[in-house]
Biotite code that builds the C-alpha atoms (Angstrom):
import biotite.structure as struc

atoms = struc.array([
    struc.Atom([112.759, 87.161, 91.513], chain_id="A", res_id=1, res_name="MET", atom_name="CA", element="C"),
    struc.Atom([115.815, 87.629, 89.485], chain_id="A", res_id=2, res_name="SER", atom_name="CA", element="C"),
    struc.Atom([116.062, 90.218, 86.417], chain_id="A", res_id=3, res_name="LYS", atom_name="CA", element="C"),
    struc.Atom([117.633, 87.027, 84.854], chain_id="A", res_id=4, res_name="ASP", atom_name="CA", element="C"),
    struc.Atom([114.594, 84.963, 85.305], chain_id="A", res_id=5, res_name="LYS", atom_name="CA", element="C"),
    struc.Atom([112.120, 87.474, 83.933], chain_id="A", res_id=6, res_name="GLU", atom_name="CA", element="C"),
    struc.Atom([114.278, 87.505, 80.792], chain_id="A", res_id=7, res_name="LYS", atom_name="CA", element="C"),
    struc.Atom([114.452, 83.577, 80.737], chain_id="A", res_id=8, res_name="GLU", atom_name="CA", element="C"),
    struc.Atom([110.472, 83.088, 81.564], chain_id="A", res_id=9, res_name="ILE", atom_name="CA", element="C"),
    struc.Atom([109.665, 86.222, 78.761], chain_id="A", res_id=10, res_name="LEU", atom_name="CA", element="C"),
    struc.Atom([111.914, 84.529, 76.237], chain_id="A", res_id=11, res_name="GLU", atom_name="CA", element="C"),
    struc.Atom([110.075, 81.146, 76.827], chain_id="A", res_id=12, res_name="GLU", atom_name="CA", element="C"),
    struc.Atom([106.495, 83.300, 76.324], chain_id="A", res_id=13, res_name="VAL", atom_name="CA", element="C"),
    struc.Atom([108.086, 84.710, 73.256], chain_id="A", res_id=14, res_name="LEU", atom_name="CA", element="C"),
    struc.Atom([109.202, 81.285, 71.707], chain_id="A", res_id=15, res_name="GLU", atom_name="CA", element="C"),
    struc.Atom([105.948, 79.582, 72.722], chain_id="A", res_id=16, res_name="ASP", atom_name="CA", element="C"),
    struc.Atom([103.822, 82.508, 71.038], chain_id="A", res_id=17, res_name="LEU", atom_name="CA", element="C"),
    struc.Atom([105.962, 82.481, 67.708], chain_id="A", res_id=18, res_name="GLU", atom_name="CA", element="C"),
    struc.Atom([106.158, 78.820, 67.326], chain_id="A", res_id=19, res_name="GLU", atom_name="CA", element="C"),
    struc.Atom([101.921, 78.795, 68.250], chain_id="A", res_id=20, res_name="GLU", atom_name="CA", element="C"),
    struc.Atom([101.639, 81.960, 65.785], chain_id="A", res_id=21, res_name="SER", atom_name="CA", element="C"),
    struc.Atom([103.242, 79.688, 63.201], chain_id="A", res_id=22, res_name="ALA", atom_name="CA", element="C"),
    struc.Atom([101.180, 76.770, 63.306], chain_id="A", res_id=23, res_name="LYS", atom_name="CA", element="C"),
    struc.Atom([97.792, 78.971, 63.105], chain_id="A", res_id=24, res_name="LYS", atom_name="CA", element="C"),
    struc.Atom([99.150, 81.280, 60.207], chain_id="A", res_id=25, res_name="ALA", atom_name="CA", element="C"),
    struc.Atom([99.601, 77.391, 58.215], chain_id="A", res_id=26, res_name="LYS", atom_name="CA", element="C"),
    struc.Atom([96.103, 76.416, 59.412], chain_id="A", res_id=27, res_name="ASP", atom_name="CA", element="C"),
    struc.Atom([94.254, 79.920, 58.693], chain_id="A", res_id=28, res_name="ALA", atom_name="CA", element="C"),
    struc.Atom([96.332, 79.812, 55.016], chain_id="A", res_id=29, res_name="GLU", atom_name="CA", element="C"),
    struc.Atom([94.995, 76.553, 54.491], chain_id="A", res_id=30, res_name="ALA", atom_name="CA", element="C"),
    struc.Atom([91.280, 77.398, 55.927], chain_id="A", res_id=31, res_name="GLU", atom_name="CA", element="C"),
    struc.Atom([91.971, 80.704, 53.341], chain_id="A", res_id=32, res_name="LYS", atom_name="CA", element="C"),
    struc.Atom([92.760, 79.157, 50.359], chain_id="A", res_id=33, res_name="GLU", atom_name="CA", element="C"),
    struc.Atom([89.737, 76.481, 51.157], chain_id="A", res_id=34, res_name="GLU", atom_name="CA", element="C"),
    struc.Atom([87.518, 79.678, 51.241], chain_id="A", res_id=35, res_name="ALA", atom_name="CA", element="C"),
    struc.Atom([88.662, 80.836, 48.115], chain_id="A", res_id=36, res_name="ALA", atom_name="CA", element="C"),
    struc.Atom([87.895, 78.253, 46.527], chain_id="A", res_id=37, res_name="GLU", atom_name="CA", element="C"),
    struc.Atom([84.124, 77.770, 47.876], chain_id="A", res_id=38, res_name="GLU", atom_name="CA", element="C"),
    struc.Atom([83.952, 81.622, 46.632], chain_id="A", res_id=39, res_name="ASN", atom_name="CA", element="C"),
    struc.Atom([85.042, 80.833, 43.251], chain_id="A", res_id=40, res_name="GLU", atom_name="CA", element="C"),
    struc.Atom([82.325, 77.898, 42.865], chain_id="A", res_id=41, res_name="ALA", atom_name="CA", element="C"),
    struc.Atom([79.667, 80.051, 44.259], chain_id="A", res_id=42, res_name="GLU", atom_name="CA", element="C"),
    struc.Atom([80.317, 83.190, 41.979], chain_id="A", res_id=43, res_name="GLU", atom_name="CA", element="C"),
    struc.Atom([80.357, 80.308, 38.754], chain_id="A", res_id=44, res_name="ALA", atom_name="CA", element="C"),
    struc.Atom([77.379, 79.221, 39.820], chain_id="A", res_id=45, res_name="GLU", atom_name="CA", element="C"),
    struc.Atom([75.566, 82.716, 40.122], chain_id="A", res_id=46, res_name="GLU", atom_name="CA", element="C"),
    struc.Atom([77.073, 84.118, 37.126], chain_id="A", res_id=47, res_name="GLU", atom_name="CA", element="C"),
    struc.Atom([75.280, 80.809, 35.513], chain_id="A", res_id=48, res_name="THR", atom_name="CA", element="C"),
    struc.Atom([71.999, 81.466, 36.839], chain_id="A", res_id=49, res_name="THR", atom_name="CA", element="C"),
    struc.Atom([72.295, 85.240, 35.987], chain_id="A", res_id=50, res_name="GLU", atom_name="CA", element="C"),
    struc.Atom([72.450, 83.975, 32.430], chain_id="A", res_id=51, res_name="ALA", atom_name="CA", element="C"),
    struc.Atom([69.446, 82.480, 32.441], chain_id="A", res_id=52, res_name="ASP", atom_name="CA", element="C"),
    struc.Atom([67.543, 85.102, 33.875], chain_id="A", res_id=53, res_name="SER", atom_name="CA", element="C"),
    struc.Atom([67.994, 88.463, 33.334], chain_id="A", res_id=54, res_name="GLU", atom_name="CA", element="C"),
    struc.Atom([64.832, 89.781, 35.664], chain_id="A", res_id=55, res_name="ASP", atom_name="CA", element="C"),
    struc.Atom([66.813, 88.426, 38.475], chain_id="A", res_id=56, res_name="ALA", atom_name="CA", element="C"),
    struc.Atom([70.569, 89.773, 37.147], chain_id="A", res_id=57, res_name="GLU", atom_name="CA", element="C"),
    struc.Atom([69.546, 92.832, 39.478], chain_id="A", res_id=58, res_name="GLU", atom_name="CA", element="C"),
    struc.Atom([68.306, 91.303, 43.153], chain_id="A", res_id=59, res_name="PRO", atom_name="CA", element="C"),
    struc.Atom([71.741, 88.859, 42.708], chain_id="A", res_id=60, res_name="LYS", atom_name="CA", element="C"),
    struc.Atom([74.013, 91.837, 42.197], chain_id="A", res_id=61, res_name="GLU", atom_name="CA", element="C"),
    struc.Atom([71.937, 93.276, 45.477], chain_id="A", res_id=62, res_name="LYS", atom_name="CA", element="C"),
    struc.Atom([72.853, 90.170, 47.333], chain_id="A", res_id=63, res_name="LYS", atom_name="CA", element="C"),
    struc.Atom([76.184, 89.829, 46.289], chain_id="A", res_id=64, res_name="GLY", atom_name="CA", element="C"),
    struc.Atom([76.817, 93.381, 47.683], chain_id="A", res_id=65, res_name="LEU", atom_name="CA", element="C"),
    struc.Atom([74.901, 93.295, 50.705], chain_id="A", res_id=66, res_name="PHE", atom_name="CA", element="C"),
    struc.Atom([72.836, 89.893, 51.122], chain_id="A", res_id=67, res_name="GLY", atom_name="CA", element="C"),
    struc.Atom([76.421, 87.871, 51.603], chain_id="A", res_id=68, res_name="LYS", atom_name="CA", element="C"),
    struc.Atom([78.283, 88.348, 54.488], chain_id="A", res_id=69, res_name="LYS", atom_name="CA", element="C"),
    struc.Atom([81.635, 89.269, 53.869], chain_id="A", res_id=70, res_name="GLU", atom_name="CA", element="C"),
    struc.Atom([83.943, 86.869, 55.472], chain_id="A", res_id=71, res_name="LYS", atom_name="CA", element="C"),
    struc.Atom([86.651, 87.364, 57.955], chain_id="A", res_id=72, res_name="LYS", atom_name="CA", element="C"),
    struc.Atom([90.735, 87.068, 57.260], chain_id="A", res_id=73, res_name="ASP", atom_name="CA", element="C"),
    struc.Atom([91.213, 83.684, 59.693], chain_id="A", res_id=74, res_name="PRO", atom_name="CA", element="C"),
    struc.Atom([94.849, 84.985, 59.944], chain_id="A", res_id=75, res_name="LEU", atom_name="CA", element="C"),
    struc.Atom([94.123, 88.627, 61.250], chain_id="A", res_id=76, res_name="LYS", atom_name="CA", element="C"),
    struc.Atom([92.014, 87.201, 63.739], chain_id="A", res_id=77, res_name="GLU", atom_name="CA", element="C"),
    struc.Atom([94.913, 84.307, 64.841], chain_id="A", res_id=78, res_name="LYS", atom_name="CA", element="C"),
    struc.Atom([96.960, 86.941, 64.660], chain_id="A", res_id=79, res_name="ILE", atom_name="CA", element="C"),
    struc.Atom([94.923, 89.289, 66.908], chain_id="A", res_id=80, res_name="GLN", atom_name="CA", element="C"),
    struc.Atom([94.488, 86.429, 69.470], chain_id="A", res_id=81, res_name="GLU", atom_name="CA", element="C"),
    struc.Atom([98.009, 85.477, 69.736], chain_id="A", res_id=82, res_name="LEU", atom_name="CA", element="C"),
    struc.Atom([98.822, 89.139, 70.855], chain_id="A", res_id=83, res_name="GLN", atom_name="CA", element="C"),
    struc.Atom([95.926, 89.798, 73.237], chain_id="A", res_id=84, res_name="ASP", atom_name="CA", element="C"),
    struc.Atom([97.236, 86.456, 74.719], chain_id="A", res_id=85, res_name="LYS", atom_name="CA", element="C"),
    struc.Atom([100.867, 87.577, 75.000], chain_id="A", res_id=86, res_name="TYR", atom_name="CA", element="C"),
    struc.Atom([99.597, 91.251, 76.544], chain_id="A", res_id=87, res_name="VAL", atom_name="CA", element="C"),
    struc.Atom([97.796, 89.852, 78.778], chain_id="A", res_id=88, res_name="ARG", atom_name="CA", element="C"),
    struc.Atom([100.464, 87.332, 80.035], chain_id="A", res_id=89, res_name="GLN", atom_name="CA", element="C"),
    struc.Atom([103.076, 90.115, 80.092], chain_id="A", res_id=90, res_name="VAL", atom_name="CA", element="C"),
    struc.Atom([100.553, 91.810, 82.363], chain_id="A", res_id=91, res_name="ALA", atom_name="CA", element="C"),
    struc.Atom([100.223, 89.250, 84.909], chain_id="A", res_id=92, res_name="GLU", atom_name="CA", element="C"),
    struc.Atom([103.889, 88.751, 85.131], chain_id="A", res_id=93, res_name="PHE", atom_name="CA", element="C"),
    struc.Atom([104.364, 91.957, 85.741], chain_id="A", res_id=94, res_name="ASP", atom_name="CA", element="C"),
    struc.Atom([101.269, 92.483, 88.519], chain_id="A", res_id=95, res_name="ASN", atom_name="CA", element="C"),
    struc.Atom([103.076, 88.951, 89.642], chain_id="A", res_id=96, res_name="PHE", atom_name="CA", element="C"),
    struc.Atom([106.200, 90.957, 90.118], chain_id="A", res_id=97, res_name="ARG", atom_name="CA", element="C"),
    struc.Atom([105.111, 93.552, 92.050], chain_id="A", res_id=98, res_name="LYS", atom_name="CA", element="C"),
    struc.Atom([102.997, 91.523, 94.568], chain_id="A", res_id=99, res_name="ARG", atom_name="CA", element="C"),
    struc.Atom([105.935, 89.418, 95.415], chain_id="A", res_id=100, res_name="THR", atom_name="CA", element="C"),
    struc.Atom([108.607, 92.747, 95.555], chain_id="A", res_id=101, res_name="ASP", atom_name="CA", element="C"),
    struc.Atom([105.401, 94.024, 98.304], chain_id="A", res_id=102, res_name="LYS", atom_name="CA", element="C"),
    struc.Atom([105.172, 91.138, 100.258], chain_id="A", res_id=103, res_name="GLU", atom_name="CA", element="C"),
    struc.Atom([108.953, 90.898, 100.512], chain_id="A", res_id=104, res_name="LYS", atom_name="CA", element="C"),
    struc.Atom([109.392, 94.662, 101.988], chain_id="A", res_id=105, res_name="SER", atom_name="CA", element="C"),
    struc.Atom([106.560, 93.388, 104.200], chain_id="A", res_id=106, res_name="GLN", atom_name="CA", element="C"),
    struc.Atom([108.312, 90.472, 105.818], chain_id="A", res_id=107, res_name="MET", atom_name="CA", element="C"),
    struc.Atom([111.858, 92.846, 105.686], chain_id="A", res_id=108, res_name="PHE", atom_name="CA", element="C"),
    struc.Atom([110.205, 95.304, 107.885], chain_id="A", res_id=109, res_name="GLU", atom_name="CA", element="C"),
    struc.Atom([108.246, 92.712, 109.584], chain_id="A", res_id=110, res_name="GLN", atom_name="CA", element="C"),
    struc.Atom([111.814, 91.269, 110.553], chain_id="A", res_id=111, res_name="GLY", atom_name="CA", element="C"),
    struc.Atom([113.165, 94.175, 111.779], chain_id="A", res_id=112, res_name="GLN", atom_name="CA", element="C"),
    struc.Atom([110.151, 95.199, 114.139], chain_id="A", res_id=113, res_name="ALA", atom_name="CA", element="C"),
    struc.Atom([110.479, 91.808, 115.623], chain_id="A", res_id=114, res_name="ASN", atom_name="CA", element="C"),
    struc.Atom([114.363, 92.655, 116.250], chain_id="A", res_id=115, res_name="VAL", atom_name="CA", element="C"),
    struc.Atom([114.026, 95.997, 117.904], chain_id="A", res_id=116, res_name="LEU", atom_name="CA", element="C"),
    struc.Atom([110.841, 95.220, 120.018], chain_id="A", res_id=117, res_name="GLU", atom_name="CA", element="C"),
    struc.Atom([113.069, 92.511, 121.758], chain_id="A", res_id=118, res_name="LYS", atom_name="CA", element="C"),
    struc.Atom([115.797, 95.124, 122.033], chain_id="A", res_id=119, res_name="ILE", atom_name="CA", element="C"),
    struc.Atom([113.333, 97.179, 123.890], chain_id="A", res_id=120, res_name="LEU", atom_name="CA", element="C"),
    struc.Atom([113.464, 95.804, 127.635], chain_id="A", res_id=121, res_name="PRO", atom_name="CA", element="C"),
    struc.Atom([117.366, 96.692, 127.042], chain_id="A", res_id=122, res_name="VAL", atom_name="CA", element="C"),
    struc.Atom([116.652, 100.165, 126.563], chain_id="A", res_id=123, res_name="VAL", atom_name="CA", element="C"),
    struc.Atom([114.253, 100.245, 129.793], chain_id="A", res_id=124, res_name="ASP", atom_name="CA", element="C"),
    struc.Atom([116.925, 98.690, 131.834], chain_id="A", res_id=125, res_name="ASN", atom_name="CA", element="C"),
    struc.Atom([119.642, 101.333, 130.769], chain_id="A", res_id=126, res_name="PHE", atom_name="CA", element="C"),
    struc.Atom([117.701, 104.067, 131.424], chain_id="A", res_id=127, res_name="GLU", atom_name="CA", element="C"),
    struc.Atom([116.592, 102.695, 135.143], chain_id="A", res_id=128, res_name="ARG", atom_name="CA", element="C"),
    struc.Atom([120.693, 102.175, 135.201], chain_id="A", res_id=129, res_name="GLY", atom_name="CA", element="C"),
    struc.Atom([121.220, 105.637, 134.769], chain_id="A", res_id=130, res_name="LEU", atom_name="CA", element="C"),
    struc.Atom([118.509, 107.162, 136.844], chain_id="A", res_id=131, res_name="ALA", atom_name="CA", element="C"),
    struc.Atom([119.393, 105.067, 139.591], chain_id="A", res_id=132, res_name="ALA", atom_name="CA", element="C"),
    struc.Atom([123.353, 106.078, 139.811], chain_id="A", res_id=133, res_name="SER", atom_name="CA", element="C"),
    struc.Atom([124.351, 108.201, 142.821], chain_id="A", res_id=134, res_name="PRO", atom_name="CA", element="C"),
    struc.Atom([124.362, 111.712, 142.417], chain_id="A", res_id=135, res_name="GLU", atom_name="CA", element="C"),
    struc.Atom([127.779, 112.081, 143.363], chain_id="A", res_id=136, res_name="ASP", atom_name="CA", element="C"),
    struc.Atom([129.063, 109.753, 140.403], chain_id="A", res_id=137, res_name="GLU", atom_name="CA", element="C"),
    struc.Atom([126.891, 112.186, 137.606], chain_id="A", res_id=138, res_name="GLN", atom_name="CA", element="C"),
    struc.Atom([129.552, 113.964, 135.876], chain_id="A", res_id=139, res_name="GLY", atom_name="CA", element="C"),
    struc.Atom([132.708, 111.245, 136.231], chain_id="A", res_id=140, res_name="LYS", atom_name="CA", element="C"),
    struc.Atom([134.003, 109.253, 133.530], chain_id="A", res_id=141, res_name="ALA", atom_name="CA", element="C"),
    struc.Atom([132.040, 106.143, 133.860], chain_id="A", res_id=142, res_name="PHE", atom_name="CA", element="C"),
    struc.Atom([129.155, 108.202, 134.222], chain_id="A", res_id=143, res_name="ALA", atom_name="CA", element="C"),
    struc.Atom([129.679, 110.365, 131.167], chain_id="A", res_id=144, res_name="ASP", atom_name="CA", element="C"),
    struc.Atom([130.836, 107.080, 129.012], chain_id="A", res_id=145, res_name="GLY", atom_name="CA", element="C"),
    struc.Atom([127.267, 105.039, 130.056], chain_id="A", res_id=146, res_name="MET", atom_name="CA", element="C"),
    struc.Atom([125.203, 108.702, 128.810], chain_id="A", res_id=147, res_name="ASN", atom_name="CA", element="C"),
    struc.Atom([127.459, 108.599, 125.827], chain_id="A", res_id=148, res_name="MET", atom_name="CA", element="C"),
    struc.Atom([126.656, 104.929, 125.000], chain_id="A", res_id=149, res_name="ILE", atom_name="CA", element="C"),
    struc.Atom([122.899, 105.420, 125.738], chain_id="A", res_id=150, res_name="TYR", atom_name="CA", element="C"),
    struc.Atom([122.593, 108.607, 123.275], chain_id="A", res_id=151, res_name="LYS", atom_name="CA", element="C"),
    struc.Atom([124.562, 106.211, 120.548], chain_id="A", res_id=152, res_name="GLN", atom_name="CA", element="C"),
    struc.Atom([121.905, 103.199, 120.844], chain_id="A", res_id=153, res_name="LEU", atom_name="CA", element="C"),
    struc.Atom([119.140, 106.051, 120.600], chain_id="A", res_id=154, res_name="MET", atom_name="CA", element="C"),
    struc.Atom([120.848, 107.700, 117.697], chain_id="A", res_id=155, res_name="LYS", atom_name="CA", element="C"),
    struc.Atom([120.538, 104.438, 116.335], chain_id="A", res_id=156, res_name="GLN", atom_name="CA", element="C"),
    struc.Atom([116.961, 103.081, 116.707], chain_id="A", res_id=157, res_name="LEU", atom_name="CA", element="C"),
    struc.Atom([115.916, 106.510, 115.768], chain_id="A", res_id=158, res_name="GLU", atom_name="CA", element="C"),
    struc.Atom([118.044, 106.531, 112.540], chain_id="A", res_id=159, res_name="ASP", atom_name="CA", element="C"),
    struc.Atom([116.195, 103.012, 111.793], chain_id="A", res_id=160, res_name="LEU", atom_name="CA", element="C"),
    struc.Atom([112.865, 104.806, 112.069], chain_id="A", res_id=161, res_name="GLY", atom_name="CA", element="C"),
    struc.Atom([112.273, 103.636, 116.031], chain_id="A", res_id=162, res_name="VAL", atom_name="CA", element="C"),
    struc.Atom([110.739, 106.885, 118.017], chain_id="A", res_id=163, res_name="THR", atom_name="CA", element="C"),
    struc.Atom([109.037, 107.110, 121.587], chain_id="A", res_id=164, res_name="PRO", atom_name="CA", element="C"),
    struc.Atom([105.255, 107.789, 121.628], chain_id="A", res_id=165, res_name="ILE", atom_name="CA", element="C"),
    struc.Atom([104.339, 110.817, 123.715], chain_id="A", res_id=166, res_name="GLU", atom_name="CA", element="C"),
    struc.Atom([102.477, 110.415, 126.742], chain_id="A", res_id=167, res_name="ALA", atom_name="CA", element="C"),
    struc.Atom([102.651, 112.627, 129.353], chain_id="A", res_id=168, res_name="LEU", atom_name="CA", element="C"),
    struc.Atom([100.405, 115.523, 129.389], chain_id="A", res_id=169, res_name="GLY", atom_name="CA", element="C"),
    struc.Atom([98.993, 113.869, 126.078], chain_id="A", res_id=170, res_name="GLN", atom_name="CA", element="C"),
    struc.Atom([94.916, 112.525, 126.004], chain_id="A", res_id=171, res_name="GLU", atom_name="CA", element="C"),
    struc.Atom([94.922, 109.606, 126.575], chain_id="A", res_id=172, res_name="PHE", atom_name="CA", element="C"),
    struc.Atom([94.915, 107.498, 123.100], chain_id="A", res_id=173, res_name="ASP", atom_name="CA", element="C"),
    struc.Atom([93.942, 103.686, 123.230], chain_id="A", res_id=174, res_name="PRO", atom_name="CA", element="C"),
    struc.Atom([95.649, 103.735, 119.570], chain_id="A", res_id=175, res_name="ASN", atom_name="CA", element="C"),
    struc.Atom([99.334, 104.667, 121.556], chain_id="A", res_id=176, res_name="LEU", atom_name="CA", element="C"),
    struc.Atom([98.657, 104.192, 125.336], chain_id="A", res_id=177, res_name="HIS", atom_name="CA", element="C"),
    struc.Atom([98.092, 101.378, 127.661], chain_id="A", res_id=178, res_name="ASN", atom_name="CA", element="C"),
    struc.Atom([96.180, 102.617, 130.652], chain_id="A", res_id=179, res_name="ALA", atom_name="CA", element="C"),
    struc.Atom([96.445, 100.356, 133.306], chain_id="A", res_id=180, res_name="VAL", atom_name="CA", element="C"),
    struc.Atom([95.194, 102.787, 136.349], chain_id="A", res_id=181, res_name="MET", atom_name="CA", element="C"),
    struc.Atom([93.657, 105.934, 137.294], chain_id="A", res_id=182, res_name="GLN", atom_name="CA", element="C"),
    struc.Atom([94.868, 108.659, 139.403], chain_id="A", res_id=183, res_name="VAL", atom_name="CA", element="C"),
    struc.Atom([94.001, 111.929, 141.089], chain_id="A", res_id=184, res_name="ALA", atom_name="CA", element="C"),
    struc.Atom([96.180, 115.035, 140.066], chain_id="A", res_id=185, res_name="SER", atom_name="CA", element="C"),
    struc.Atom([95.332, 118.173, 140.188], chain_id="A", res_id=186, res_name="GLU", atom_name="CA", element="C"),
    struc.Atom([98.023, 119.329, 137.342], chain_id="A", res_id=187, res_name="GLU", atom_name="CA", element="C"),
    struc.Atom([96.002, 116.892, 134.702], chain_id="A", res_id=188, res_name="TYR", atom_name="CA", element="C"),
    struc.Atom([92.189, 117.451, 133.648], chain_id="A", res_id=189, res_name="GLU", atom_name="CA", element="C"),
    struc.Atom([90.140, 113.941, 133.262], chain_id="A", res_id=190, res_name="SER", atom_name="CA", element="C"),
    struc.Atom([91.273, 111.806, 130.634], chain_id="A", res_id=191, res_name="GLY", atom_name="CA", element="C"),
    struc.Atom([94.956, 113.470, 130.260], chain_id="A", res_id=192, res_name="VAL", atom_name="CA", element="C"),
    struc.Atom([97.777, 110.898, 130.747], chain_id="A", res_id=193, res_name="VAL", atom_name="CA", element="C"),
    struc.Atom([99.323, 111.920, 134.247], chain_id="A", res_id=194, res_name="ALA", atom_name="CA", element="C"),
    struc.Atom([101.996, 109.279, 134.421], chain_id="A", res_id=195, res_name="GLN", atom_name="CA", element="C"),
    struc.Atom([104.021, 107.325, 132.062], chain_id="A", res_id=196, res_name="GLU", atom_name="CA", element="C"),
    struc.Atom([104.774, 104.302, 133.623], chain_id="A", res_id=197, res_name="LEU", atom_name="CA", element="C"),
    struc.Atom([106.696, 102.362, 130.660], chain_id="A", res_id=198, res_name="GLN", atom_name="CA", element="C"),
    struc.Atom([108.001, 104.263, 127.376], chain_id="A", res_id=199, res_name="LYS", atom_name="CA", element="C"),
    struc.Atom([106.169, 103.392, 124.289], chain_id="A", res_id=200, res_name="GLY", atom_name="CA", element="C"),
    struc.Atom([107.774, 103.209, 120.535], chain_id="A", res_id=201, res_name="TYR", atom_name="CA", element="C"),
    struc.Atom([106.603, 103.543, 117.171], chain_id="A", res_id=202, res_name="LYS", atom_name="CA", element="C"),
    struc.Atom([108.779, 101.525, 113.968], chain_id="A", res_id=203, res_name="PHE", atom_name="CA", element="C"),
    struc.Atom([107.787, 104.246, 111.506], chain_id="A", res_id=204, res_name="HIS", atom_name="CA", element="C"),
    struc.Atom([103.923, 104.496, 111.153], chain_id="A", res_id=205, res_name="ASP", atom_name="CA", element="C"),
    struc.Atom([103.373, 101.122, 113.627], chain_id="A", res_id=206, res_name="THR", atom_name="CA", element="C"),
    struc.Atom([103.459, 100.644, 117.081], chain_id="A", res_id=207, res_name="VAL", atom_name="CA", element="C"),
    struc.Atom([106.051, 98.616, 118.206], chain_id="A", res_id=208, res_name="LEU", atom_name="CA", element="C"),
    struc.Atom([105.270, 99.088, 122.000], chain_id="A", res_id=209, res_name="ARG", atom_name="CA", element="C"),
    struc.Atom([102.320, 100.651, 123.526], chain_id="A", res_id=210, res_name="HIS", atom_name="CA", element="C"),
    struc.Atom([102.751, 103.101, 126.253], chain_id="A", res_id=211, res_name="SER", atom_name="CA", element="C"),
    struc.Atom([101.960, 101.884, 129.351], chain_id="A", res_id=212, res_name="MET", atom_name="CA", element="C"),
    struc.Atom([100.161, 104.827, 131.406], chain_id="A", res_id=213, res_name="VAL", atom_name="CA", element="C"),
    struc.Atom([98.296, 105.910, 134.677], chain_id="A", res_id=214, res_name="ALA", atom_name="CA", element="C"),
    struc.Atom([95.264, 108.328, 133.393], chain_id="A", res_id=215, res_name="VAL", atom_name="CA", element="C"),
    struc.Atom([94.210, 111.408, 135.583], chain_id="A", res_id=216, res_name="ALA", atom_name="CA", element="C"),
    struc.Atom([90.921, 110.525, 136.878], chain_id="A", res_id=217, res_name="GLU", atom_name="CA", element="C"),
])
């Protein structure tokens, strides 16, 4: 969501709050005047009763101080209610904005991963082609050019966050390796990757493609 849209939403919220505050303030003022009139009537009635009986004067004074509940200011209550509502709406909007930004970031990374995953077979074929080139072609202009292109491709993938998964000689890890066979090996202990059949890659901290390996028996 753009900042202009956020500003527009906040301005609409503030306008609604101001209108509701003015309306509530007007209603509260009317209630306050009505309550004041009731208080005046009650005080006049108490004064009449106190004049008729001196003995009841002290208890009635106590009632006026302690027995009668102090009335809250309706206007202050309404203002506090509107302030709480405004704070909650701002907090909810901020949480919504953060959640939306996070979802957009995740969607962007997922899109990157999908594209990079489709490039990996091209990298595999590039490596097979370089490995199969005749020895007498090594060191010539064409072979050197292909090697430079391959290094540039791998550098670009690395800059995007794509890194090869270490497999050969590593202890088998099902989170990184996909074992397709077991082989006898004098060089490696049991449970260690003895052959890498297809190179695996990670995209940042996520496995883009598992390494296809053979594990020593």
